[in-house]
mmCIF entry with sequence, helices, sheets and N, C-alpha, C, O atoms, coordinates in Angstrom:
data_MODEL
# 
_entry.id   MODEL 
# 
_entity.id                         1 
_entity.type                       polymer 
_entity.pdbx_number_of_molecules   1 
# 
_entity_poly.entity_id                      1 
_entity_poly.type                           'polypeptide(L)' 
_entity_poly.nstd_linkage                   no 
_entity_poly.nstd_monomer                   no 
_entity_poly.pdbx_seq_one_letter_code       
;(UNK)(UNK)(UNK)(UNK)(UNK)(UNK)(UNK)(UNK)(UNK)(UNK)(UNK)(UNK)(UNK)(UNK)(UNK)(UNK)
(UNK)(UNK)(UNK)(UNK)(UNK)(UNK)(UNK)(UNK)(UNK)(UNK)(UNK)(UNK)(UNK)(UNK)(UNK)(UNK)
(UNK)(UNK)(UNK)(UNK)(UNK)(UNK)(UNK)(UNK)(UNK)(UNK)(UNK)(UNK)(UNK)(UNK)(UNK)(UNK)
(UNK)(UNK)(UNK)
;
_entity_poly.pdbx_seq_one_letter_code_can   XXXXXXXXXXXXXXXXXXXXXXXXXXXXXXXXXXXXXXXXXXXXXXXXXXX 
_entity_poly.pdbx_strand_id                 A 
# 
loop_
_entity_poly_seq.entity_id 
_entity_poly_seq.num 
_entity_poly_seq.mon_id 
_entity_poly_seq.hetero 
1 1  UNK n 
1 2  UNK n 
1 3  UNK n 
1 4  UNK n 
1 5  UNK n 
1 6  UNK n 
1 7  UNK n 
1 8  UNK n 
1 9  UNK n 
1 10 UNK n 
1 11 UNK n 
1 12 UNK n 
1 13 UNK n 
1 14 UNK n 
1 15 UNK n 
1 16 UNK n 
1 17 UNK n 
1 18 UNK n 
1 19 UNK n 
1 20 UNK n 
1 21 UNK n 
1 22 UNK n 
1 23 UNK n 
1 24 UNK n 
1 25 UNK n 
1 26 UNK n 
1 27 UNK n 
1 28 UNK n 
1 29 UNK n 
1 30 UNK n 
1 31 UNK n 
1 32 UNK n 
1 33 UNK n 
1 34 UNK n 
1 35 UNK n 
1 36 UNK n 
1 37 UNK n 
1 38 UNK n 
1 39 UNK n 
1 40 UNK n 
1 41 UNK n 
1 42 UNK n 
1 43 UNK n 
1 44 UNK n 
1 45 UNK n 
1 46 UNK n 
1 47 UNK n 
1 48 UNK n 
1 49 UNK n 
1 50 UNK n 
1 51 UNK n 
# 
_struct_asym.id          A 
_struct_asym.entity_id   1 
# 
loop_
_struct_conf.conf_type_id 
_struct_conf.id 
_struct_conf.pdbx_PDB_helix_id 
_struct_conf.beg_label_comp_id 
_struct_conf.beg_label_asym_id 
_struct_conf.beg_label_seq_id 
_struct_conf.pdbx_beg_PDB_ins_code 
_struct_conf.end_label_comp_id 
_struct_conf.end_label_asym_id 
_struct_conf.end_label_seq_id 
_struct_conf.pdbx_end_PDB_ins_code 
_struct_conf.beg_auth_comp_id 
_struct_conf.beg_auth_asym_id 
_struct_conf.beg_auth_seq_id 
_struct_conf.end_auth_comp_id 
_struct_conf.end_auth_asym_id 
_struct_conf.end_auth_seq_id 
_struct_conf.pdbx_PDB_helix_class 
_struct_conf.details 
_struct_conf.pdbx_PDB_helix_length 
HELX_P HELX_P1 AA1 UNK A 2  ? UNK A 4  ? UNK A 2  UNK A 4  5 ? 3  
HELX_P HELX_P2 AA2 UNK A 11 ? UNK A 27 ? UNK A 11 UNK A 27 1 ? 17 
# 
_struct_conf_type.id          HELX_P 
_struct_conf_type.criteria    ? 
_struct_conf_type.reference   ? 
# 
_struct_sheet.id               AA1 
_struct_sheet.type             ? 
_struct_sheet.number_strands   2 
_struct_sheet.details          ? 
# 
_struct_sheet_order.sheet_id     AA1 
_struct_sheet_order.range_id_1   1 
_struct_sheet_order.range_id_2   2 
_struct_sheet_order.offset       ? 
_struct_sheet_order.sense        anti-parallel 
# 
loop_
_struct_sheet_range.sheet_id 
_struct_sheet_range.id 
_struct_sheet_range.beg_label_comp_id 
_struct_sheet_range.beg_label_asym_id 
_struct_sheet_range.beg_label_seq_id 
_struct_sheet_range.pdbx_beg_PDB_ins_code 
_struct_sheet_range.end_label_comp_id 
_struct_sheet_range.end_label_asym_id 
_struct_sheet_range.end_label_seq_id 
_struct_sheet_range.pdbx_end_PDB_ins_code 
_struct_sheet_range.beg_auth_comp_id 
_struct_sheet_range.beg_auth_asym_id 
_struct_sheet_range.beg_auth_seq_id 
_struct_sheet_range.end_auth_comp_id 
_struct_sheet_range.end_auth_asym_id 
_struct_sheet_range.end_auth_seq_id 
AA1 1 UNK A 30 ? UNK A 38 ? UNK A 30 UNK A 38 
AA1 2 UNK A 41 ? UNK A 48 ? UNK A 41 UNK A 48 
# 
loop_
_atom_site.group_PDB 
_atom_site.id 
_atom_site.type_symbol 
_atom_site.label_atom_id 
_atom_site.label_alt_id 
_atom_site.label_comp_id 
_atom_site.label_asym_id 
_atom_site.label_entity_id 
_atom_site.label_seq_id 
_atom_site.pdbx_PDB_ins_code 
_atom_site.Cartn_x 
_atom_site.Cartn_y 
_atom_site.Cartn_z 
_atom_site.occupancy 
_atom_site.B_iso_or_equiv 
_atom_site.pdbx_formal_charge 
_atom_site.auth_seq_id 
_atom_site.auth_comp_id 
_atom_site.auth_asym_id 
_atom_site.auth_atom_id 
_atom_site.pdbx_PDB_model_num 
ATOM 1   N N  . UNK A 1 1  ? -37.480 -21.402 -3.214  1.00 0.00 ? 1  UNK A N  1 
ATOM 2   C CA . UNK A 1 1  ? -37.708 -21.578 -1.760  1.00 0.00 ? 1  UNK A CA 1 
ATOM 3   C C  . UNK A 1 1  ? -36.595 -22.511 -1.176  1.00 0.00 ? 1  UNK A C  1 
ATOM 4   O O  . UNK A 1 1  ? -36.494 -23.671 -1.574  1.00 0.00 ? 1  UNK A O  1 
ATOM 5   N N  . UNK A 1 2  ? -35.831 -22.032 -0.306  1.00 0.00 ? 2  UNK A N  1 
ATOM 6   C CA . UNK A 1 2  ? -34.744 -22.706 0.227   1.00 0.00 ? 2  UNK A CA 1 
ATOM 7   C C  . UNK A 1 2  ? -35.024 -24.031 0.856   1.00 0.00 ? 2  UNK A C  1 
ATOM 8   O O  . UNK A 1 2  ? -34.177 -24.924 0.831   1.00 0.00 ? 2  UNK A O  1 
ATOM 9   N N  . UNK A 1 3  ? -36.241 -24.187 1.444   1.00 0.00 ? 3  UNK A N  1 
ATOM 10  C CA . UNK A 1 3  ? -36.536 -25.396 2.210   1.00 0.00 ? 3  UNK A CA 1 
ATOM 11  C C  . UNK A 1 3  ? -36.680 -26.687 1.271   1.00 0.00 ? 3  UNK A C  1 
ATOM 12  O O  . UNK A 1 3  ? -36.609 -27.838 1.700   1.00 0.00 ? 3  UNK A O  1 
ATOM 13  N N  . UNK A 1 4  ? -36.886 -26.350 -0.027  1.00 0.00 ? 4  UNK A N  1 
ATOM 14  C CA . UNK A 1 4  ? -37.089 -27.414 -0.966  1.00 0.00 ? 4  UNK A CA 1 
ATOM 15  C C  . UNK A 1 4  ? -35.809 -27.813 -1.761  1.00 0.00 ? 4  UNK A C  1 
ATOM 16  O O  . UNK A 1 4  ? -35.829 -28.629 -2.682  1.00 0.00 ? 4  UNK A O  1 
ATOM 17  N N  . UNK A 1 5  ? -34.645 -27.137 -1.301  1.00 0.00 ? 5  UNK A N  1 
ATOM 18  C CA . UNK A 1 5  ? -33.374 -27.537 -1.972  1.00 0.00 ? 5  UNK A CA 1 
ATOM 19  C C  . UNK A 1 5  ? -32.944 -28.969 -1.640  1.00 0.00 ? 5  UNK A C  1 
ATOM 20  O O  . UNK A 1 5  ? -33.089 -29.418 -0.503  1.00 0.00 ? 5  UNK A O  1 
ATOM 21  N N  . UNK A 1 6  ? -32.418 -29.675 -2.632  1.00 0.00 ? 6  UNK A N  1 
ATOM 22  C CA . UNK A 1 6  ? -31.898 -30.902 -2.545  1.00 0.00 ? 6  UNK A CA 1 
ATOM 23  C C  . UNK A 1 6  ? -30.497 -31.020 -3.078  1.00 0.00 ? 6  UNK A C  1 
ATOM 24  O O  . UNK A 1 6  ? -30.183 -30.296 -4.022  1.00 0.00 ? 6  UNK A O  1 
ATOM 25  N N  . UNK A 1 7  ? -29.630 -31.855 -2.572  1.00 0.00 ? 7  UNK A N  1 
ATOM 26  C CA . UNK A 1 7  ? -28.351 -31.953 -3.094  1.00 0.00 ? 7  UNK A CA 1 
ATOM 27  C C  . UNK A 1 7  ? -28.342 -32.433 -4.540  1.00 0.00 ? 7  UNK A C  1 
ATOM 28  O O  . UNK A 1 7  ? -28.808 -33.536 -4.828  1.00 0.00 ? 7  UNK A O  1 
ATOM 29  N N  . UNK A 1 8  ? -27.830 -31.635 -5.430  1.00 0.00 ? 8  UNK A N  1 
ATOM 30  C CA . UNK A 1 8  ? -27.760 -32.029 -6.918  1.00 0.00 ? 8  UNK A CA 1 
ATOM 31  C C  . UNK A 1 8  ? -26.427 -32.095 -7.351  1.00 0.00 ? 8  UNK A C  1 
ATOM 32  O O  . UNK A 1 8  ? -26.175 -32.812 -8.320  1.00 0.00 ? 8  UNK A O  1 
ATOM 33  N N  . UNK A 1 9  ? -25.437 -31.399 -6.736  1.00 0.00 ? 9  UNK A N  1 
ATOM 34  C CA . UNK A 1 9  ? -24.117 -31.311 -7.197  1.00 0.00 ? 9  UNK A CA 1 
ATOM 35  C C  . UNK A 1 9  ? -23.126 -31.927 -6.148  1.00 0.00 ? 9  UNK A C  1 
ATOM 36  O O  . UNK A 1 9  ? -23.145 -31.550 -4.976  1.00 0.00 ? 9  UNK A O  1 
ATOM 37  N N  . UNK A 1 10 ? -22.260 -32.887 -6.605  1.00 0.00 ? 10 UNK A N  1 
ATOM 38  C CA . UNK A 1 10 ? -21.202 -33.296 -5.848  1.00 0.00 ? 10 UNK A CA 1 
ATOM 39  C C  . UNK A 1 10 ? -19.918 -32.579 -6.291  1.00 0.00 ? 10 UNK A C  1 
ATOM 40  O O  . UNK A 1 10 ? -19.965 -31.793 -7.237  1.00 0.00 ? 10 UNK A O  1 
ATOM 41  N N  . UNK A 1 11 ? -18.836 -32.813 -5.671  1.00 0.00 ? 11 UNK A N  1 
ATOM 42  C CA . UNK A 1 11 ? -17.633 -32.122 -6.054  1.00 0.00 ? 11 UNK A CA 1 
ATOM 43  C C  . UNK A 1 11 ? -17.197 -32.284 -7.548  1.00 0.00 ? 11 UNK A C  1 
ATOM 44  O O  . UNK A 1 11 ? -16.735 -31.340 -8.189  1.00 0.00 ? 11 UNK A O  1 
ATOM 45  N N  . UNK A 1 12 ? -17.365 -33.506 -8.050  1.00 0.00 ? 12 UNK A N  1 
ATOM 46  C CA . UNK A 1 12 ? -17.145 -33.798 -9.445  1.00 0.00 ? 12 UNK A CA 1 
ATOM 47  C C  . UNK A 1 12 ? -18.017 -32.945 -10.346 1.00 0.00 ? 12 UNK A C  1 
ATOM 48  O O  . UNK A 1 12 ? -17.555 -32.311 -11.294 1.00 0.00 ? 12 UNK A O  1 
ATOM 49  N N  . UNK A 1 13 ? -19.278 -32.956 -10.014 1.00 0.00 ? 13 UNK A N  1 
ATOM 50  C CA . UNK A 1 13 ? -20.170 -32.170 -10.902 1.00 0.00 ? 13 UNK A CA 1 
ATOM 51  C C  . UNK A 1 13 ? -19.851 -30.644 -10.831 1.00 0.00 ? 13 UNK A C  1 
ATOM 52  O O  . UNK A 1 13 ? -20.024 -29.945 -11.830 1.00 0.00 ? 13 UNK A O  1 
ATOM 53  N N  . UNK A 1 14 ? -19.427 -30.167 -9.763  1.00 0.00 ? 14 UNK A N  1 
ATOM 54  C CA . UNK A 1 14 ? -19.064 -28.721 -9.659  1.00 0.00 ? 14 UNK A CA 1 
ATOM 55  C C  . UNK A 1 14 ? -17.830 -28.472 -10.554 1.00 0.00 ? 14 UNK A C  1 
ATOM 56  O O  . UNK A 1 14 ? -17.772 -27.458 -11.250 1.00 0.00 ? 14 UNK A O  1 
ATOM 57  N N  . UNK A 1 15 ? -16.834 -29.402 -10.538 1.00 0.00 ? 15 UNK A N  1 
ATOM 58  C CA . UNK A 1 15 ? -15.683 -29.294 -11.353 1.00 0.00 ? 15 UNK A CA 1 
ATOM 59  C C  . UNK A 1 15 ? -16.070 -29.341 -12.846 1.00 0.00 ? 15 UNK A C  1 
ATOM 60  O O  . UNK A 1 15 ? -15.558 -28.558 -13.646 1.00 0.00 ? 15 UNK A O  1 
ATOM 61  N N  . UNK A 1 16 ? -16.914 -30.201 -13.185 1.00 0.00 ? 16 UNK A N  1 
ATOM 62  C CA . UNK A 1 16 ? -17.291 -30.311 -14.607 1.00 0.00 ? 16 UNK A CA 1 
ATOM 63  C C  . UNK A 1 16 ? -17.989 -29.081 -15.014 1.00 0.00 ? 16 UNK A C  1 
ATOM 64  O O  . UNK A 1 16 ? -17.749 -28.558 -16.102 1.00 0.00 ? 16 UNK A O  1 
ATOM 65  N N  . UNK A 1 17 ? -18.931 -28.550 -14.099 1.00 0.00 ? 17 UNK A N  1 
ATOM 66  C CA . UNK A 1 17 ? -19.561 -27.271 -14.507 1.00 0.00 ? 17 UNK A CA 1 
ATOM 67  C C  . UNK A 1 17 ? -18.583 -26.141 -14.679 1.00 0.00 ? 17 UNK A C  1 
ATOM 68  O O  . UNK A 1 17 ? -18.705 -25.326 -15.593 1.00 0.00 ? 17 UNK A O  1 
ATOM 69  N N  . UNK A 1 18 ? -17.602 -26.096 -13.784 1.00 0.00 ? 18 UNK A N  1 
ATOM 70  C CA . UNK A 1 18 ? -16.553 -24.998 -13.964 1.00 0.00 ? 18 UNK A CA 1 
ATOM 71  C C  . UNK A 1 18 ? -15.929 -25.127 -15.319 1.00 0.00 ? 18 UNK A C  1 
ATOM 72  O O  . UNK A 1 18 ? -15.793 -24.093 -15.973 1.00 0.00 ? 18 UNK A O  1 
ATOM 73  N N  . UNK A 1 19 ? -15.550 -26.218 -15.799 1.00 0.00 ? 19 UNK A N  1 
ATOM 74  C CA . UNK A 1 19 ? -14.955 -26.443 -17.082 1.00 0.00 ? 19 UNK A CA 1 
ATOM 75  C C  . UNK A 1 19 ? -15.930 -25.990 -18.208 1.00 0.00 ? 19 UNK A C  1 
ATOM 76  O O  . UNK A 1 19 ? -15.552 -25.255 -19.121 1.00 0.00 ? 19 UNK A O  1 
ATOM 77  N N  . UNK A 1 20 ? -17.134 -26.435 -18.108 1.00 0.00 ? 20 UNK A N  1 
ATOM 78  C CA . UNK A 1 20 ? -18.212 -26.027 -19.100 1.00 0.00 ? 20 UNK A CA 1 
ATOM 79  C C  . UNK A 1 20 ? -18.435 -24.438 -19.089 1.00 0.00 ? 20 UNK A C  1 
ATOM 80  O O  . UNK A 1 20 ? -18.431 -23.802 -20.143 1.00 0.00 ? 20 UNK A O  1 
ATOM 81  N N  . UNK A 1 21 ? -18.618 -23.868 -17.910 1.00 0.00 ? 21 UNK A N  1 
ATOM 82  C CA . UNK A 1 21 ? -18.811 -22.414 -17.847 1.00 0.00 ? 21 UNK A CA 1 
ATOM 83  C C  . UNK A 1 21 ? -17.655 -21.605 -18.451 1.00 0.00 ? 21 UNK A C  1 
ATOM 84  O O  . UNK A 1 21 ? -17.848 -20.594 -19.126 1.00 0.00 ? 21 UNK A O  1 
ATOM 85  N N  . UNK A 1 22 ? -16.431 -22.112 -18.167 1.00 0.00 ? 22 UNK A N  1 
ATOM 86  C CA . UNK A 1 22 ? -15.174 -21.455 -18.692 1.00 0.00 ? 22 UNK A CA 1 
ATOM 87  C C  . UNK A 1 22 ? -15.198 -21.467 -20.246 1.00 0.00 ? 22 UNK A C  1 
ATOM 88  O O  . UNK A 1 22 ? -14.866 -20.492 -20.920 1.00 0.00 ? 22 UNK A O  1 
ATOM 89  N N  . UNK A 1 23 ? -15.623 -22.661 -20.762 1.00 0.00 ? 23 UNK A N  1 
ATOM 90  C CA . UNK A 1 23 ? -15.623 -22.715 -22.298 1.00 0.00 ? 23 UNK A CA 1 
ATOM 91  C C  . UNK A 1 23 ? -16.806 -21.845 -22.866 1.00 0.00 ? 23 UNK A C  1 
ATOM 92  O O  . UNK A 1 23 ? -16.686 -21.299 -23.962 1.00 0.00 ? 23 UNK A O  1 
ATOM 93  N N  . UNK A 1 24 ? -17.833 -21.734 -22.187 1.00 0.00 ? 24 UNK A N  1 
ATOM 94  C CA . UNK A 1 24 ? -18.868 -20.800 -22.618 1.00 0.00 ? 24 UNK A CA 1 
ATOM 95  C C  . UNK A 1 24 ? -18.518 -19.377 -22.550 1.00 0.00 ? 24 UNK A C  1 
ATOM 96  O O  . UNK A 1 24 ? -18.908 -18.574 -23.397 1.00 0.00 ? 24 UNK A O  1 
ATOM 97  N N  . UNK A 1 25 ? -17.777 -19.058 -21.536 1.00 0.00 ? 25 UNK A N  1 
ATOM 98  C CA . UNK A 1 25 ? -17.291 -17.687 -21.349 1.00 0.00 ? 25 UNK A CA 1 
ATOM 99  C C  . UNK A 1 25 ? -16.378 -17.283 -22.572 1.00 0.00 ? 25 UNK A C  1 
ATOM 100 O O  . UNK A 1 25 ? -16.404 -16.133 -23.009 1.00 0.00 ? 25 UNK A O  1 
ATOM 101 N N  . UNK A 1 26 ? -15.571 -18.263 -23.111 1.00 0.00 ? 26 UNK A N  1 
ATOM 102 C CA . UNK A 1 26 ? -14.656 -17.912 -24.223 1.00 0.00 ? 26 UNK A CA 1 
ATOM 103 C C  . UNK A 1 26 ? -15.535 -17.540 -25.392 1.00 0.00 ? 26 UNK A C  1 
ATOM 104 O O  . UNK A 1 26 ? -15.227 -16.575 -26.091 1.00 0.00 ? 26 UNK A O  1 
ATOM 105 N N  . UNK A 1 27 ? -16.627 -18.264 -25.642 1.00 0.00 ? 27 UNK A N  1 
ATOM 106 C CA . UNK A 1 27 ? -17.454 -18.029 -26.708 1.00 0.00 ? 27 UNK A CA 1 
ATOM 107 C C  . UNK A 1 27 ? -18.105 -16.653 -26.669 1.00 0.00 ? 27 UNK A C  1 
ATOM 108 O O  . UNK A 1 27 ? -18.414 -16.038 -27.689 1.00 0.00 ? 27 UNK A O  1 
ATOM 109 N N  . UNK A 1 28 ? -18.293 -16.215 -25.443 1.00 0.00 ? 28 UNK A N  1 
ATOM 110 C CA . UNK A 1 28 ? -18.914 -14.798 -25.310 1.00 0.00 ? 28 UNK A CA 1 
ATOM 111 C C  . UNK A 1 28 ? -17.943 -13.787 -24.950 1.00 0.00 ? 28 UNK A C  1 
ATOM 112 O O  . UNK A 1 28 ? -18.325 -12.707 -24.500 1.00 0.00 ? 28 UNK A O  1 
ATOM 113 N N  . UNK A 1 29 ? -16.676 -14.059 -25.118 1.00 0.00 ? 29 UNK A N  1 
ATOM 114 C CA . UNK A 1 29 ? -15.595 -13.102 -24.892 1.00 0.00 ? 29 UNK A CA 1 
ATOM 115 C C  . UNK A 1 29 ? -15.642 -12.589 -23.428 1.00 0.00 ? 29 UNK A C  1 
ATOM 116 O O  . UNK A 1 29 ? -15.342 -11.424 -23.170 1.00 0.00 ? 29 UNK A O  1 
ATOM 117 N N  . UNK A 1 30 ? -16.028 -13.492 -22.453 1.00 0.00 ? 30 UNK A N  1 
ATOM 118 C CA . UNK A 1 30 ? -16.087 -13.112 -21.092 1.00 0.00 ? 30 UNK A CA 1 
ATOM 119 C C  . UNK A 1 30 ? -15.045 -13.954 -20.344 1.00 0.00 ? 30 UNK A C  1 
ATOM 120 O O  . UNK A 1 30 ? -14.374 -14.793 -20.946 1.00 0.00 ? 30 UNK A O  1 
ATOM 121 N N  . UNK A 1 31 ? -14.911 -13.726 -19.018 1.00 0.00 ? 31 UNK A N  1 
ATOM 122 C CA . UNK A 1 31 ? -13.931 -14.413 -18.265 1.00 0.00 ? 31 UNK A CA 1 
ATOM 123 C C  . UNK A 1 31 ? -14.619 -14.847 -16.891 1.00 0.00 ? 31 UNK A C  1 
ATOM 124 O O  . UNK A 1 31 ? -15.254 -14.070 -16.178 1.00 0.00 ? 31 UNK A O  1 
ATOM 125 N N  . UNK A 1 32 ? -14.409 -16.152 -16.630 1.00 0.00 ? 32 UNK A N  1 
ATOM 126 C CA . UNK A 1 32 ? -14.911 -16.788 -15.467 1.00 0.00 ? 32 UNK A CA 1 
ATOM 127 C C  . UNK A 1 32 ? -13.794 -16.416 -14.372 1.00 0.00 ? 32 UNK A C  1 
ATOM 128 O O  . UNK A 1 32 ? -12.663 -16.903 -14.395 1.00 0.00 ? 32 UNK A O  1 
ATOM 129 N N  . UNK A 1 33 ? -14.206 -15.570 -13.489 1.00 0.00 ? 33 UNK A N  1 
ATOM 130 C CA . UNK A 1 33 ? -13.269 -15.064 -12.391 1.00 0.00 ? 33 UNK A CA 1 
ATOM 131 C C  . UNK A 1 33 ? -13.196 -16.131 -11.262 1.00 0.00 ? 33 UNK A C  1 
ATOM 132 O O  . UNK A 1 33 ? -12.123 -16.581 -10.860 1.00 0.00 ? 33 UNK A O  1 
ATOM 133 N N  . UNK A 1 34 ? -14.322 -16.477 -10.812 1.00 0.00 ? 34 UNK A N  1 
ATOM 134 C CA . UNK A 1 34 ? -14.412 -17.394 -9.650  1.00 0.00 ? 34 UNK A CA 1 
ATOM 135 C C  . UNK A 1 34 ? -15.682 -18.191 -9.724  1.00 0.00 ? 34 UNK A C  1 
ATOM 136 O O  . UNK A 1 34 ? -16.720 -17.713 -10.182 1.00 0.00 ? 34 UNK A O  1 
ATOM 137 N N  . UNK A 1 35 ? -15.580 -19.398 -9.271  1.00 0.00 ? 35 UNK A N  1 
ATOM 138 C CA . UNK A 1 35 ? -16.791 -20.268 -9.257  1.00 0.00 ? 35 UNK A CA 1 
ATOM 139 C C  . UNK A 1 35 ? -16.679 -21.172 -7.949  1.00 0.00 ? 35 UNK A C  1 
ATOM 140 O O  . UNK A 1 35 ? -15.648 -21.748 -7.601  1.00 0.00 ? 35 UNK A O  1 
ATOM 141 N N  . UNK A 1 36 ? -17.819 -21.203 -7.322  1.00 0.00 ? 36 UNK A N  1 
ATOM 142 C CA . UNK A 1 36 ? -17.858 -22.115 -6.170  1.00 0.00 ? 36 UNK A CA 1 
ATOM 143 C C  . UNK A 1 36 ? -19.226 -22.667 -5.952  1.00 0.00 ? 36 UNK A C  1 
ATOM 144 O O  . UNK A 1 36 ? -20.131 -22.281 -6.693  1.00 0.00 ? 36 UNK A O  1 
ATOM 145 N N  . UNK A 1 37 ? -19.450 -23.484 -5.060  1.00 0.00 ? 37 UNK A N  1 
ATOM 146 C CA . UNK A 1 37 ? -20.779 -23.971 -4.759  1.00 0.00 ? 37 UNK A CA 1 
ATOM 147 C C  . UNK A 1 37 ? -20.828 -25.047 -3.652  1.00 0.00 ? 37 UNK A C  1 
ATOM 148 O O  . UNK A 1 37 ? -19.830 -25.396 -3.021  1.00 0.00 ? 37 UNK A O  1 
ATOM 149 N N  . UNK A 1 38 ? -21.930 -25.490 -3.488  1.00 0.00 ? 38 UNK A N  1 
ATOM 150 C CA . UNK A 1 38 ? -22.187 -26.574 -2.493  1.00 0.00 ? 38 UNK A CA 1 
ATOM 151 C C  . UNK A 1 38 ? -23.086 -27.621 -3.233  1.00 0.00 ? 38 UNK A C  1 
ATOM 152 O O  . UNK A 1 38 ? -23.239 -27.574 -4.454  1.00 0.00 ? 38 UNK A O  1 
ATOM 153 N N  . UNK A 1 39 ? -23.653 -28.531 -2.468  1.00 0.00 ? 39 UNK A N  1 
ATOM 154 C CA . UNK A 1 39 ? -24.450 -29.553 -3.118  1.00 0.00 ? 39 UNK A CA 1 
ATOM 155 C C  . UNK A 1 39 ? -25.773 -29.087 -3.729  1.00 0.00 ? 39 UNK A C  1 
ATOM 156 O O  . UNK A 1 39 ? -26.417 -29.830 -4.469  1.00 0.00 ? 39 UNK A O  1 
ATOM 157 N N  . UNK A 1 40 ? -26.159 -27.891 -3.424  1.00 0.00 ? 40 UNK A N  1 
ATOM 158 C CA . UNK A 1 40 ? -27.518 -27.394 -3.832  1.00 0.00 ? 40 UNK A CA 1 
ATOM 159 C C  . UNK A 1 40 ? -27.458 -26.058 -4.563  1.00 0.00 ? 40 UNK A C  1 
ATOM 160 O O  . UNK A 1 40 ? -28.509 -25.492 -4.862  1.00 0.00 ? 40 UNK A O  1 
ATOM 161 N N  . UNK A 1 41 ? -26.313 -25.549 -4.855  1.00 0.00 ? 41 UNK A N  1 
ATOM 162 C CA . UNK A 1 41 ? -26.197 -24.241 -5.582  1.00 0.00 ? 41 UNK A CA 1 
ATOM 163 C C  . UNK A 1 41 ? -24.833 -24.074 -6.059  1.00 0.00 ? 41 UNK A C  1 
ATOM 164 O O  . UNK A 1 41 ? -23.912 -24.731 -5.574  1.00 0.00 ? 41 UNK A O  1 
ATOM 165 N N  . UNK A 1 42 ? -24.650 -23.153 -7.064  1.00 0.00 ? 42 UNK A N  1 
ATOM 166 C CA . UNK A 1 42 ? -23.303 -22.697 -7.490  1.00 0.00 ? 42 UNK A CA 1 
ATOM 167 C C  . UNK A 1 42 ? -23.377 -21.182 -7.670  1.00 0.00 ? 42 UNK A C  1 
ATOM 168 O O  . UNK A 1 42 ? -24.424 -20.614 -7.980  1.00 0.00 ? 42 UNK A O  1 
ATOM 169 N N  . UNK A 1 43 ? -22.184 -20.535 -7.455  1.00 0.00 ? 43 UNK A N  1 
ATOM 170 C CA . UNK A 1 43 ? -22.094 -19.129 -7.576  1.00 0.00 ? 43 UNK A CA 1 
ATOM 171 C C  . UNK A 1 43 ? -21.046 -18.913 -8.766  1.00 0.00 ? 43 UNK A C  1 
ATOM 172 O O  . UNK A 1 43 ? -20.062 -19.643 -8.890  1.00 0.00 ? 43 UNK A O  1 
ATOM 173 N N  . UNK A 1 44 ? -21.312 -17.931 -9.567  1.00 0.00 ? 44 UNK A N  1 
ATOM 174 C CA . UNK A 1 44 ? -20.377 -17.557 -10.677 1.00 0.00 ? 44 UNK A CA 1 
ATOM 175 C C  . UNK A 1 44 ? -20.053 -16.068 -10.525 1.00 0.00 ? 44 UNK A C  1 
ATOM 176 O O  . UNK A 1 44 ? -20.935 -15.244 -10.285 1.00 0.00 ? 44 UNK A O  1 
ATOM 177 N N  . UNK A 1 45 ? -18.783 -15.755 -10.669 1.00 0.00 ? 45 UNK A N  1 
ATOM 178 C CA . UNK A 1 45 ? -18.356 -14.360 -10.747 1.00 0.00 ? 45 UNK A CA 1 
ATOM 179 C C  . UNK A 1 45 ? -17.714 -14.281 -12.198 1.00 0.00 ? 45 UNK A C  1 
ATOM 180 O O  . UNK A 1 45 ? -16.738 -14.940 -12.556 1.00 0.00 ? 45 UNK A O  1 
ATOM 181 N N  . UNK A 1 46 ? -18.358 -13.445 -12.915 1.00 0.00 ? 46 UNK A N  1 
ATOM 182 C CA . UNK A 1 46 ? -17.903 -13.316 -14.408 1.00 0.00 ? 46 UNK A CA 1 
ATOM 183 C C  . UNK A 1 46 ? -17.509 -11.922 -14.718 1.00 0.00 ? 46 UNK A C  1 
ATOM 184 O O  . UNK A 1 46 ? -18.049 -10.966 -14.162 1.00 0.00 ? 46 UNK A O  1 
ATOM 185 N N  . UNK A 1 47 ? -16.529 -11.794 -15.643 1.00 0.00 ? 47 UNK A N  1 
ATOM 186 C CA . UNK A 1 47 ? -16.239 -10.430 -16.148 1.00 0.00 ? 47 UNK A CA 1 
ATOM 187 C C  . UNK A 1 47 ? -16.702 -10.384 -17.621 1.00 0.00 ? 47 UNK A C  1 
ATOM 188 O O  . UNK A 1 47 ? -16.179 -11.105 -18.471 1.00 0.00 ? 47 UNK A O  1 
ATOM 189 N N  . UNK A 1 48 ? -17.652 -9.556  -17.887 1.00 0.00 ? 48 UNK A N  1 
ATOM 190 C CA . UNK A 1 48 ? -18.134 -9.507  -19.239 1.00 0.00 ? 48 UNK A CA 1 
ATOM 191 C C  . UNK A 1 48 ? -17.931 -8.066  -19.799 1.00 0.00 ? 48 UNK A C  1 
ATOM 192 O O  . UNK A 1 48 ? -18.400 -7.075  -19.240 1.00 0.00 ? 48 UNK A O  1 
ATOM 193 N N  . UNK A 1 49 ? -17.208 -8.026  -20.930 1.00 0.00 ? 49 UNK A N  1 
ATOM 194 C CA . UNK A 1 49 ? -16.909 -6.692  -21.445 1.00 0.00 ? 49 UNK A CA 1 
ATOM 195 C C  . UNK A 1 49 ? -18.166 -6.011  -22.071 1.00 0.00 ? 49 UNK A C  1 
ATOM 196 O O  . UNK A 1 49 ? -18.964 -6.658  -22.750 1.00 0.00 ? 49 UNK A O  1 
ATOM 197 N N  . UNK A 1 50 ? -18.308 -4.704  -21.820 1.00 0.00 ? 50 UNK A N  1 
ATOM 198 C CA . UNK A 1 50 ? -19.408 -3.896  -22.377 1.00 0.00 ? 50 UNK A CA 1 
ATOM 199 C C  . UNK A 1 50 ? -18.930 -3.377  -23.696 1.00 0.00 ? 50 UNK A C  1 
ATOM 200 O O  . UNK A 1 50 ? -17.762 -3.026  -23.865 1.00 0.00 ? 50 UNK A O  1 
ATOM 201 N N  . UNK A 1 51 ? -19.825 -3.332  -24.608 1.00 0.00 ? 51 UNK A N  1 
ATOM 202 C CA . UNK A 1 51 ? -19.463 -2.807  -25.979 1.00 0.00 ? 51 UNK A CA 1 
ATOM 203 C C  . UNK A 1 51 ? -20.230 -1.616  -26.326 1.00 0.00 ? 51 UNK A C  1 
ATOM 204 O O  . UNK A 1 51 ? -20.055 -1.063  -27.412 1.00 0.00 ? 51 UNK A O  1 
# 
């Protein structure tokens, strides 16, 4: 529910998450194409190969 969102991420936290997600993608042979967010959400665009 959107009305209960609270600021959880500052710019530094989003940058750290980007680094973490990129490392996880390497483990899964995926690619982090784009990441962005605000203080209450993040968006990820991933490329994940089908096998």
